[in-house]
C-alpha positions in Angstrom: -12.3 -2.5 13.6 -11.6 -6.3 13.0 -15.1 -6.0 11.9 -14.1 -4.1 9.3 -10.7 -6.0 8.6 -12.7 -10.1 7.4 -15.2 -7.5 5.7 -12.6 -5.8 2.9 -10.6 -9.1 3.0 -14.5 -10.8 2.1 -14.7 -8.8 -0.6 -11.6 -9.3 -2.2 -12.1 -12.8 -1.9 -15.7 -12.8 -3.4 -14.4 -10.4 -6.7 -13.1 -14.1 -7.0 -9.2 -13.3 -6.0 -7.1 -16.0 -3.7 -5.8 -14.2 -0.8 -2.0 -15.2 -0.3 -1.2 -14.3 3.6 -2.9 -11.2 5.2 -2.1 -9.5 8.6 -4.5 -7.3 10.9 -2.9 -6.9 13.9 -0.1 -4.9 12.7 -0.5 -2.0 15.1 -1.5 1.3 12.4 -4.1 -1.5 10.8 -3.3 -4.0 8.5 -3.4 -5.1 4.7 -3.9 -7.8 2.8 -1.3 -10.4 0.4 -2.9 -11.2 -3.2 -1.3 -13.5 -5.5 0.9 -11.9 -8.0 -1.0 -14.5 -10.6 -3.3 -12.5 -10.7 -1.7 -9.3 -10.4 -2.5 -8.5 -14.1 -6.4 -8.8 -13.3 -5.7 -6.8 -10.3 -3.8 -3.9 -11.3 -6.5 -3.6 -14.5 -9.8 -3.5 -11.1 -8.0 -1.8 -8.9 -5.4 0.4 -10.1 -5.9 1.2 -13.2 -6.3 0.4 -17.0 -5.0 2.8 -18.8 -2.4 2.0 -16.7 1.2 1.3 -19.2 2.4 -2.4 -19.1 4.2 -3.5 -16.4 7.2 -5.9 -17.3 9.6 -8.1 -15.1 7.2 -8.9 -11.3 4.6 -6.8 -9.3 3.2 -7.7 -6.0 -0.6 -6.8 -5.0 -1.7 -5.6 -1.6 -4.6 -3.8 0.3 -3.7 -1.0 3.0 -6.1 -1.0 5.8 -5.1 2.3 8.0 -7.5 2.4 11.2 -8.3 6.2 11.8 -6.1 8.5 12.8 -3.2 6.0 12.4 0.3 6.3 10.6 2.3 4.4 8.9 6.2 4.5 9.7 7.9 7.3 7.6 9.4 4.8 5.1 10.4 3.5 1.7 12.2 1.1 -0.2 15.6 -0.6 -1.7 14.6 -3.1 -4.4 10.4 -1.1 -5.5 8.2 1.4 -6.3 4.7 1.4 -5.8 1.6 2.7 -6.4 -1.2 3.5 -4.8 -5.4 4.4 -5.6 -7.3 4.6 -2.6 -9.9 2.2 -2.5 -12.4 4.3 -0.3 -12.3 6.6 2.1 -9.8 9.2 2.4 -5.8 9.3 3.7 -3.3 11.3 4.3 0.2 10.9 2.2 3.4 12.6 3.1 6.0 12.4 -0.1 9.4 13.7 0.4 12.9 13.5 -2.1 14.6 13.3 1.0 14.7 12.3 4.4 12.5 15.6 5.2 8.9 14.9 5.7 7.1 17.8 3.7 2.5 18.8 4.4 0.9 16.0 4.6 -1.5 15.9 1.0 -5.7 14.8 1.3 -6.7 11.7 -1.2 -9.9 10.8 -1.9 -11.4 7.4 -3.5 -9.8 7.0 -6.9 -6.9 8.9 -6.6 -3.8 7.4 -8.6 -0.7 7.8 -6.5 2.9 7.1 -7.7 6.9 7.1 -5.7 10.1 5.7 -6.8 12.2 3.6 -6.0 13.8 4.9 -2.1 11.3 7.9 -2.7 9.9 8.9 1.8 6.4 8.7 1.6 3.7 7.4 4.5 0.6 6.7 4.3 -2.3 8.6 7.4 -5.5 7.5 8.9 -7.5 10.4 8.8 -11.3 10.4 10.5 -12.3 7.5 8.4 -11.0 3.8 8.1 -7.9 4.7 4.8 -8.8 2.0 1.7 -5.9 1.8 0.0 -5.3 -0.9 -3.4 -1.7 -0.8 -4.4 0.9 -2.6 -6.5 5.4 -3.1 -6.6 6.6 -3.6 -9.1 10.0 -5.3 -8.3 13.6 -2.9 -9.1 15.8 -6.1 -8.8 14.4 -9.2 -10.2 17.3 -10.4 -8.8 16.6 -9.4 -4.9 13.1 -8.9 -5.2 11.4 -6.6 -3.1 9.1 -7.9 0.5 8.5 -6.5 4.4 12.4 -6.1 5.4 12.8 -3.3 2.0 11.4 -1.0 4.9 13.9 1.7 5.5 11.8 3.4 8.5 12.6 6.8 8.9 10.8 7.1 12.3 8.3 5.0 14.2 5.0 6.1 16.3 5.4 2.3 17.5 9.9 2.6 18.1 9.4 -0.1 15.1 13.2 -0.1 13.4 
């Protein structure tokens, strides 16, 4: 899998993006953080050219989920999220409350939007799933970060 992470990282850099951080050691896979100054370019290339103009701060990210792995059942207090399946197929579970609904399957090109505090989970299927994501910060005085994850259930016993 490490080769895949670095291959995706190199692909993103070859498109002219500045990577400001990455973590390829998450138990479910990893992520790549893109410079926020390139948000508009990222949205146009990786999310949708037809997306309405977003006011405020936006943080772009690429998520790579390993096959047969899943992120925690979670939500966020200080951000909305928009995901687009970039490569392969992924599963997504979402709910307006703490109860998990059935997983839905999403293919390359599918666009998924989550409201602030909407519960969600990304699931890797038979192949690694790659998702482009933007965080839309909902509290301009206290922008979201990796600590803004409220985990309701986690396969890896993280808080």
